[in-house]
C-alpha positions as CSV (number, residue, x, y, z in Angstrom):
1,M,117.8,46.8,154.8
2,E,115.8,44.3,156.8
3,K,113.1,42.5,155.6
4,V,109.7,43.0,157.3
5,Y,107.2,39.8,158.4
6,A,103.9,40.0,159.5
7,L,101.9,36.9,160.6
8,L,98.3,36.3,159.3
9,L,96.0,33.8,161.0
10,L,93.0,32.3,158.7
11,V,89.7,32.1,159.5
12,L,87.9,30.6,156.7
13,C,89.1,26.8,155.4
14,C,92.0,25.9,156.6
15,F,95.6,27.3,157.3
16,S,98.5,26.9,155.0
17,P,102.1,28.5,155.3
18,A,102.9,31.8,152.9
19,K,104.3,31.1,149.6
20,A,104.7,33.9,147.2
21,Q,102.5,33.8,143.8
22,Q,102.3,35.9,140.7
23,L,99.3,37.8,140.1
24,E,98.9,37.2,136.2
25,G,95.3,35.8,136.4
26,A,93.9,38.8,138.7
27,N,91.9,40.0,135.9
28,W,89.0,38.2,134.3
29,F,87.0,39.3,131.0
30,F,84.4,37.2,129.7
31,G,83.0,35.9,126.7
32,G,79.5,34.8,125.5
33,W,77.6,32.0,124.6
34,A,76.1,33.4,121.3
35,Q,77.7,36.3,119.2
36,T,75.8,39.1,120.8
37,S,76.6,42.7,122.2
38,I,76.1,43.0,125.7
39,P,77.7,45.5,128.6
40,G,81.3,44.7,129.6
41,V,82.4,43.7,133.0
42,H,85.8,42.5,134.3
43,L,86.2,40.8,137.6
44,D,89.6,42.5,139.5
45,F,90.5,39.7,141.7
46,K,93.5,42.2,143.6
47,G,91.0,43.1,146.6
48,Q,89.5,41.1,149.5
49,K,86.9,40.0,146.8
50,P,86.5,40.4,143.4
51,V,85.2,43.4,142.5
52,A,83.2,43.6,139.1
53,V,84.2,46.8,137.0
54,P,81.8,47.6,133.7
55,Y,82.6,49.1,130.9
56,N,81.1,50.0,127.4
57,S,81.1,47.0,125.2
58,D,80.6,47.8,121.6
59,F,81.7,44.2,120.1
60,S,80.1,40.8,119.7
61,L,81.3,38.5,122.3
62,G,82.3,35.0,121.5
63,A,82.7,32.1,123.5
64,G,86.5,32.5,123.3
65,V,88.2,35.1,125.6
66,A,91.7,35.2,127.3
67,T,93.3,37.7,129.4
68,I,96.7,38.4,131.0
69,S,98.0,40.9,134.0
70,D,101.6,41.6,135.0
71,K,103.3,40.4,138.1
72,N,101.6,43.0,140.3
73,G,98.3,42.5,139.0
74,Q,97.7,45.3,136.3
75,L,95.9,44.3,133.3
76,L,97.9,44.0,130.5
77,F,95.6,42.8,127.4
78,F,92.9,40.5,126.8
79,S,91.3,39.2,123.9
80,N,88.1,37.9,122.5
81,S,86.5,36.6,119.4
82,G,89.9,37.1,117.7
83,V,90.2,40.6,118.5
84,V,93.0,41.7,120.6
85,F,92.2,44.6,123.1
86,T,94.6,47.3,125.0
87,R,94.3,48.2,128.6
88,Q,93.7,51.6,127.2
89,I,90.0,53.2,127.9
90,Q,88.5,55.8,125.9
91,N,84.6,56.7,126.7
92,N,84.7,53.6,128.7
93,K,85.7,51.6,126.3
94,Y,88.6,49.6,125.8
95,L,90.7,50.0,122.4
96,E,91.7,47.5,119.9
97,M,95.5,46.9,119.6
98,P,96.2,49.0,115.8
99,N,96.5,45.4,114.3
100,G,94.4,43.7,116.8
101,K,91.7,42.2,114.6
102,V,93.7,39.2,113.4
103,F,91.1,38.0,111.1
104,Q,89.7,39.8,108.2
105,T,86.1,38.6,108.9
106,E,84.4,38.2,112.2
107,D,83.9,34.6,113.1
108,F,83.0,33.0,116.2
109,T,85.8,31.3,118.5
110,T,85.5,28.4,121.3
111,S,88.8,28.9,122.7
112,E,91.5,31.7,123.3
113,L,94.8,31.3,125.5
114,I,97.4,33.7,126.3
115,T,101.2,32.3,127.0
116,Q,104.5,34.2,127.8
117,S,107.5,33.8,125.7
118,P,110.1,32.0,127.8
119,V,113.0,34.3,127.2
120,D,111.2,37.6,126.3
121,P,108.9,38.9,129.2
122,Q,107.5,41.5,126.7
123,V,106.4,39.0,124.1
124,Y,103.4,36.8,124.4
125,Y,101.7,34.2,122.1
126,V,97.6,34.5,121.8
127,F,96.3,30.8,120.6
128,I,93.1,30.9,119.1
129,V,90.6,28.2,118.3
130,R,88.1,29.5,115.5
131,G,84.7,28.2,114.6
132,N,81.6,27.5,116.2
133,W,81.0,24.3,118.8
134,A,78.7,22.4,116.5
135,Q,81.2,22.4,113.4
136,G,84.0,20.2,112.6
137,N,86.1,22.9,110.6
138,R,87.4,24.5,113.6
139,K,90.9,25.4,112.9
140,L,93.8,26.7,115.6
141,Y,95.9,29.7,115.0
142,V,98.7,31.4,116.7
143,V,99.4,35.2,116.9
144,Q,102.6,37.2,118.7
145,I,102.2,40.4,121.0
146,D,104.9,42.5,122.0
147,M,104.2,45.0,124.6
148,R,106.8,47.1,123.8
149,L,104.7,48.2,120.4
150,N,102.0,51.1,120.5
151,N,103.5,53.4,123.1
152,G,104.1,50.5,125.7
153,F,100.1,49.3,125.3
154,G,101.2,46.5,123.0
155,D,100.5,45.4,119.3
156,V,100.4,42.3,117.0
157,V,103.8,41.5,115.9
158,P,103.7,41.9,111.9
159,N,103.9,38.8,109.9
160,S,103.3,36.8,113.3
161,F,99.7,35.3,112.5
162,Q,99.7,31.7,111.8
163,L,97.6,28.5,110.9
164,L,98.8,25.5,113.1
165,K,96.0,22.7,112.6
166,R,92.7,21.8,110.7
167,E,89.8,20.1,112.1
168,V,90.6,20.6,116.0
169,G,88.5,20.3,119.0
170,P,87.1,23.1,120.7
171,G,89.3,23.8,123.8
172,L,92.9,24.8,125.0
173,A,95.2,24.1,127.5
174,A,98.5,24.9,129.0
175,M,101.1,22.9,130.5
176,L,104.4,23.8,132.1
177,H,107.2,22.0,130.5
178,A,109.6,20.0,133.3
179,N,112.4,22.4,132.9
180,N,109.9,25.0,134.2
181,R,110.5,27.6,132.0
182,D,108.9,26.5,128.6
183,T,104.8,26.1,128.0
184,W,103.0,22.8,126.1
185,I,99.8,24.4,124.5
186,V,97.6,21.2,124.3
187,S,94.5,20.5,122.1
188,Y,93.3,17.5,120.6
189,I,92.1,16.7,116.8
190,N,88.5,16.9,116.3
191,T,86.3,13.4,117.2
192,T,89.6,11.5,117.2
193,D,91.7,10.2,120.0
194,S,94.6,12.2,119.1
195,V,95.6,14.7,121.5
196,Q,98.7,17.3,120.1
197,A,101.3,19.4,122.4
198,Y,102.9,22.3,121.0
199,L,106.3,23.4,122.9
200,V,106.5,27.1,123.4
201,N,110.2,27.5,123.8
202,P,113.1,29.9,123.2
203,T,113.4,29.3,119.5
204,G,109.4,30.0,119.0
205,I,106.9,27.3,118.7
206,S,108.0,23.5,118.0
207,P,106.1,21.0,115.6
208,P,103.4,19.5,117.6
209,V,103.8,16.2,119.6
210,I,100.9,13.8,118.8
211,S,99.5,11.0,121.1
212,T,97.2,8.5,120.1
213,T,95.2,7.9,123.5
214,G,92.6,5.2,122.6
215,K,89.8,7.3,123.9
216,V,87.9,9.2,121.2
217,L,87.1,13.1,122.5
218,S,83.7,14.9,121.8
219,H,83.5,17.7,119.0
220,E,82.0,19.9,122.0
221,G,82.9,20.2,125.5
222,R,86.1,21.9,126.9
223,I,89.4,20.6,128.3
224,K,91.1,21.7,131.2
225,S,94.6,20.9,132.7
226,S,95.6,20.6,136.5
227,A,97.7,23.5,138.1
228,N,100.5,21.3,138.5
229,S,100.5,20.5,134.8
230,A,100.3,16.4,135.6
231,L,96.5,16.1,134.6
232,L,94.1,16.6,131.5
233,A,90.4,16.3,131.3
234,A,88.4,16.4,128.6
235,V,84.6,15.2,127.3
236,G,84.9,11.8,125.9
237,L,82.4,9.9,124.4
238,Q,79.5,8.7,127.2
239,Q,82.4,9.5,130.0
240,I,84.9,11.5,131.4
241,E,88.4,11.5,130.3
242,V,91.3,12.1,132.9
243,F,95.0,12.2,130.9
244,Q,98.5,11.9,132.3
245,F,100.7,14.5,130.7
246,N,104.3,14.0,130.4
247,R,105.9,17.5,131.0
248,S,109.4,16.6,129.5
249,T,108.0,14.9,126.1
250,G,104.7,16.3,125.6
251,A,102.7,12.8,125.6
252,V,99.3,12.3,126.7
253,S,98.2,8.9,128.3
254,S,94.8,7.7,129.2
255,L,94.6,7.4,133.1
256,H,91.1,7.4,134.2
257,S,87.4,7.1,132.1
258,L,84.8,8.4,134.7
259,I,81.0,7.8,134.2
260,L,78.5,10.6,135.0
261,P,75.7,9.9,137.5
262,N,73.1,9.9,134.9
263,P,74.8,9.1,131.4
264,T,71.7,9.3,129.4
265,K,70.3,12.3,131.0
266,Q,73.7,14.7,131.2
267,T,77.0,14.8,129.2
268,G,80.0,16.4,130.1
269,W,81.1,19.9,129.4
270,A,83.1,21.9,131.8
271,F,85.9,21.0,134.1
272,A,88.1,22.6,137.0
273,F,90.9,20.8,139.1
274,S,91.1,22.1,143.0
275,P,94.2,24.0,144.0
276,D,95.9,20.7,145.4
277,N,94.7,18.9,142.2
278,T,93.3,15.9,144.0
279,K,89.6,17.0,143.3
280,L,88.3,16.8,139.6
281,Y,84.9,18.7,139.4
282,A,82.9,18.4,135.8
283,G,80.1,20.9,135.1
284,T,77.7,18.9,132.9
285,R,74.9,19.8,130.1
286,K,71.6,18.6,128.9
287,P,72.3,16.3,125.7
288,S,70.8,17.2,122.4
289,P,68.1,16.1,121.6
290,S,67.2,16.2,125.5
291,P,64.9,13.6,127.1
292,S,62.1,14.8,129.0
293,N,63.8,14.4,132.5
294,A,67.5,15.4,131.2
295,M,69.7,17.8,133.8
296,Y,72.5,19.4,134.3
297,S,75.2,19.2,137.4
298,I,78.3,19.8,139.0
299,V,80.0,16.6,140.1
300,Q,82.9,16.1,142.1
301,Y,85.9,13.1,141.8
302,D,88.3,12.5,144.5
303,L,91.1,11.8,142.2
304,A,93.2,10.5,145.6
305,A,90.6,8.0,146.3
306,G,93.2,5.5,144.6
307,N,92.2,3.3,141.3
308,T,89.9,4.6,138.5
309,A,87.1,2.0,140.5
310,Q,87.8,3.5,143.6
311,I,87.9,7.4,142.1
312,Q,84.4,6.4,140.7
313,L,83.2,5.2,144.2
314,S,84.1,8.9,145.8
315,L,81.5,10.7,143.1
316,N,79.7,13.5,144.6
317,T,77.2,15.5,143.1
318,I,77.8,18.9,144.4
319,Y,75.0,21.0,142.5
320,N,71.8,19.9,140.9
321,P,69.0,22.5,140.2
322,G,66.3,19.5,139.7
323,S,63.3,21.4,137.9
324,S,63.4,24.7,140.2
325,E,65.6,26.2,137.7
326,N,65.5,27.0,133.8
327,G,68.7,25.9,132.7
328,S,70.5,23.5,130.8
329,I,74.3,23.9,130.8
330,I,77.3,24.6,133.5
331,M,78.8,26.7,131.0
332,D,82.2,27.4,132.6
333,M,84.2,27.0,135.3
334,Q,87.6,28.1,136.4
335,L,90.3,28.2,139.2
336,A,90.8,31.9,140.7
337,I,94.0,33.1,142.7
338,D,91.7,33.2,145.6
339,G,91.7,29.3,145.6
340,K,87.9,29.4,145.0
341,I,86.7,28.2,141.7
342,Y,84.0,30.2,140.0
343,V,81.2,28.7,138.2
344,S,79.1,30.3,134.9
345,R,75.5,28.5,133.8
346,L,73.5,29.0,131.2
347,D,70.1,29.7,132.6
348,S,68.2,32.7,133.5
349,L,70.2,33.7,136.5
350,R,73.0,36.2,135.9
351,H,75.5,35.7,138.0
352,L,78.4,33.3,139.2
353,S,78.5,30.6,141.3
354,I,81.5,29.5,143.7
355,L,83.2,26.8,145.5
356,T,84.8,28.1,148.0
357,C,87.0,25.5,149.3
358,P,87.6,23.2,146.4
359,D,90.4,21.2,147.8
360,N,87.5,19.9,150.4
361,Y,85.2,16.4,149.8
362,G,81.8,16.7,149.2
363,T,79.8,19.4,150.5
364,A,82.7,20.6,152.5
365,S,83.8,22.0,149.2
366,N,81.0,24.9,150.0
367,F,79.2,25.5,146.9
368,I,77.3,29.2,147.0
369,L,74.7,29.4,144.2
370,R,74.7,33.2,144.2
371,G,78.5,33.9,144.8
372,V,79.1,37.2,142.6
373,D,75.7,38.7,142.5
374,A,77.1,42.4,141.3
375,L,77.4,41.0,137.5
376,Q,73.8,40.4,136.9
377,K,73.3,43.4,135.4
378,Y,76.1,43.1,133.0
379,F,76.1,39.1,132.0
380,G,74.2,37.8,129.0
381,N,73.0,34.3,129.3
382,G,75.7,31.8,128.5
383,T,78.6,34.0,129.9
384,T,82.1,31.8,129.5
385,L,84.9,32.4,131.7
386,P,88.9,33.2,130.5
387,A,90.7,30.1,129.6
388,L,93.6,31.4,131.8
389,N,97.0,29.4,131.6
390,Q,96.7,26.9,135.3
391,T,100.0,26.9,135.7
392,I,99.6,30.4,136.8
393,F,97.2,29.1,140.1
394,R,100.0,27.0,141.1
395,N,99.5,28.2,144.8
396,A,96.5,29.1,144.9
397,G,95.2,26.8,147.6
398,I,98.4,28.3,149.8
399,L,97.4,31.6,152.0
400,Q,99.8,34.3,150.6
401,A,101.0,38.0,151.8
402,Q,102.4,40.3,149.2
403,A,103.7,43.8,149.6
404,F,103.8,45.8,146.2
405,R,107.4,46.7,146.7
406,D,110.5,44.5,146.6
407,T,112.9,46.5,149.0
408,I,111.7,47.4,152.5
409,C,113.9,49.5,154.6
410,Y,113.8,50.4,158.3
411,G,111.1,52.8,159.1
412,D,109.5,52.4,156.1
413,S,105.9,51.6,155.8
414,V,104.2,49.0,153.7
415,Q,100.7,47.9,152.6
416,L,100.4,44.0,152.4
417,S,97.5,42.1,150.7
418,A,96.5,38.6,151.5
419,Y,94.5,36.1,149.3
420,G,94.7,32.7,148.2
421,A,93.6,29.3,150.2
422,G,89.9,30.0,149.5
423,A,89.8,32.5,152.2
424,E,87.5,35.6,152.7
425,H,88.4,36.8,156.1
426,F,91.7,37.6,157.5
427,Q,93.2,38.6,160.8
428,W,96.5,40.2,161.0
429,Q,98.7,40.1,164.0
430,V,101.8,42.3,164.0
431,A,105.2,40.9,165.2
432,N,108.6,41.4,165.6
433,G,108.0,45.2,167.0
434,L,106.2,46.4,163.8
435,T,103.5,48.8,164.3
436,A,100.4,48.6,162.4
437,V,98.4,51.6,161.3
């Protein structure tokens, strides 16, 4: 047997050596700002560009949404508003798992997050924060999914549904343990300075490690981890809080408190870290009640600039619509396997914006306002992006090529797919006597 190699030359952004990445984040489903039924769409990232795949949606969309694919990018299941759906489709509708409606009554969810068991690849945990953005009685739940059930389409494991914590913040994040096997699930206790981390390990879910950070967090807004699991961003009181995460112990400590360019006119809401973990993007919203000159924007901080004061000086405003757009909030931001950051905004324009080269500083990050126009007829105002486990994207900034076969013999033909590093166009050069067709 021989291994086959091809050389890729990158024509957009900068070249990086190829390195393998699995495709668990290849399919995105979306939530809604308000619990309203809208036509559904999911984005498929396995091709050269994300492709919008519409479907009929007769369920009420909440802001909490999560999705997971297998290592080859094939959809496994997704969840929204506390309901878990299979990949089965009938009449262009995704079917619920037989026991997929985990709550007895319908209610709003602000975050849902999926992580795989470290010892059984067929078992997944779905963490759910249930309750409205403005309420202080949000609760954190968890349920197990076994993909061996329901003829291989997956179902909720009986008696696995449990309440973990009352009075939590609206966001969830996942961090990789230092053993590179287990996963920490991080949230915070509502309107306090306490952050909690639950360890998903071979025995199940351990009691939380609770850290007192000295930084009170807002009852609104999201939290987001960096792809290397070293950093966590959250909305503080009048500032953006960046925390350091100890992957061995689960402890969280304050690292930087960063000020927005116009703190009286805007407040933090959504976050994304660049693939190389050096840039933090914050999406803001107009405060409530809003002054007449309130604004929303996307700002960038260079975390590699030095100490907190130097990072503050590195502040860039990447997007500021001014008065030309009717909008109030950067609803969500999420890194994708193609190395780009996708942005959802609450306004009258129904599309996703894109930061195509988010590792780069300032305008070189290349913000595109109308990046995925194909979604306009499906999106409702205030679409939320799936709260994906950021450790999936550890290599998103690296140019990658993948053959969907593990073993290639002499004389075989193989189809390669390239993605990552913010690239849109690739040039293939055949090497080592291979033949391209």
